[in-house]
Each structure stands twice: as C-alpha cells, then as structure tokens.
N, C-alpha and C positions, 0 to 999 in steps of 0.2 A: 915156517911149518913142518914136519915131518919128513924127512925128505924121502924116505919112502914110499907116503903119505902123492907126490908130487910125481913119483917114478909112476907110480902105477893108475892116478887120476884122470891121465891121458886118454887109455887102454878102457878104465870101465865105462868113461864117457862117451867113448865113441860105440863099446858094447850098448849100453844101456841106451841112446838114441838108434842106432839101429837091430835093439828086438823090437821094441814098442811098433817102430816102421813095416818093423814086417810083419808080426803076431796082429798089429791092428789092422793089418790091408789099407795101409794108406797108397801104399806102391805096390805091384804087382808081385807076385813070390819070383817071379821068373828071373824078374831087376835084383835079386840077390845070390850070391853066392857064397858055396859052402865048405869048400873043397877046399881053400886057402886061409882061414883064420878058426883057429883055436884058443879061446881066450880063457886063462885064469882055469887049465886044468880042466876045464867045465864037461860030463859026456860027452854032449852034443858040441857040430860047430857050431857058430856065432853068424848070423842070416852078416856078412856085411851088402850095399846097396852096390852095384857098379857104376852107377851113373854119375858121371865125372863132377858135374855139376852138384850134386847134393854129397858127393865125398869135399869137396872140396869146404860146399859152405860147414858139413861139422867141422871136416878140420879147421875152419877160421873162426868159428864160434866156438871149440873145445880151448884151441889156444889164449881167444879173450878171457873168457873166462878161466880158466887157470891163469891168464897173465892180471887176474884181478879178483883174486880170491877171498881175498883179505875182504875184499868191500864186499862180497856176495855170501849173504843168507841161504839161499835157497834157488834151485831153479824147476821151474814148469815144465815138462812138455806136454800142450794139451793138444787132443784129438778137435777139431772141430769139424763140422759141417759143410761142405763144399756149397751148398745151396744158400744157408744166410748167416755162416760164419759161427753158427752157436756152436760152444766148448762142451761136447758130451763126454768129456772122459780126461782126466787130468791123470799125471804124473809128476810125480814129484820129491826130489834132491832137495833134502838138508844138512846144509853144509855143516852145519857147528854141531851136529849129531853123530861126525866122525869122529875117532876117537884119533886124539894124534898125541896123548900120552898120558902113560899110566900108571901105578902108585909107586913103579919102581924107578921108573924113570922114559928114558923114548923108546918107543915101539919097534920090535925087531922086523925085515921084511916080512918075515912071513907070516908074522899077526897080521899086517895091511894088507899080506893079497891074499889071505884068506879072509878076512873082513870083508873085501870084495868079491870075492867071491862066493862067498853066502848070499852078500845081498842081487849078485846077479843072477842066482840059482833059485830065490824067491823070485824073484824078478818074475824067471823063466814060468817058474809051479805058476803066478797067476795068471802070467798071460794064457799058458797051454790051456785054461781052464775056460777061456771065454769066450762065445757066440764070437767068432771070426763076422767081423762087418762084410757089409754088401761093395763089390768090386765102386771102385771113381766114385765113391761117394765124401769120402772124409780128406781132410788133409791136414795139415799141423800146423803150429807154429810154440816157439819159446820164450817162455816169461822168466825174467832174470831179476829175483832180489836181492836190492843190494842196499847198504845202510853208508852214510859216511864216506858217501864218493860223490863229488864236484866233474859236472861233466860241459864241456863249451869249453873255451877259453873265463882264467880270473884276469876281471874288468881292471884295465890298467887306472 
C-alpha cells in the first residue's frame, strides 16, 4: 500500500464516521467537540464525539480495518432505525477506488492528502443538504465487505 495512504487513512476514517454520526443526528450535537480537531485543512472543524466508549469503538474499528485492508473492498456505515433496525441510509467507502499508483509511479503525500480532503468536502456538502433526523430515533452499524479472508482457526 502507498505509505501516504496508510498514513492518512486512519484520520480519514475517523472523520468519515464522526461526520456522519454528527450530521445524521445519531448522537446529540452537544456530545461532539469542534474546537480540538481540524482535519485535512478543511474550512470548518470536524465534529468528534467525546464519549470515551464511542471513541474507543471507532479507534478499534479503524485499526482493525487498517490491519486487514488488503482483504477489505468496502465499508458501509448504515443508519438504522431504533424501532425496527431497518437501514434507512447507507454511506459506502469502496477501498479499491482509492488511487494508490498513478501513471508515473507512487503518488506523493500531497496528492493523497488532497484526495482525502476532497472526499471529506464532498461528504460534508452532501450531509449538510440533508434534512436532519429526529432526536433519538436512529442508531448505526458498520458492515465490512471482505474477500479472500479466513476467519477463525485453520483446521488441524
């Protein structure tokens, strides 16, 4: 994997998840902090949820994804209703679409940084246009699509 993709992917995934959780009202706006984290030189601060349990979950999820990235081709963050667990919105990252090599060779850090920045800008623009969901009616789940990956122990 491109070393710059590896470097910036962790921050990108954390921003991606927190932006959706904030803008889709999965958690109350007051549970997010805007003053300590400005990602990818975006013109606005990125909301980061302050709840230690959620922060730990996101950190573990991101580290797990990064450790298995060669086997993962997609991640979906699903907004689900609390009442009946129906997915009403899905935000998808397709990892095979991230450019790792260009026609000349390996991308520079600036090119990778700019690509992630552009993706987050597009996500923010999309989320800000959506009608907010009502308080305390949705939750989320993450679905990871894998290929060529074996789970559990190998038979002896």
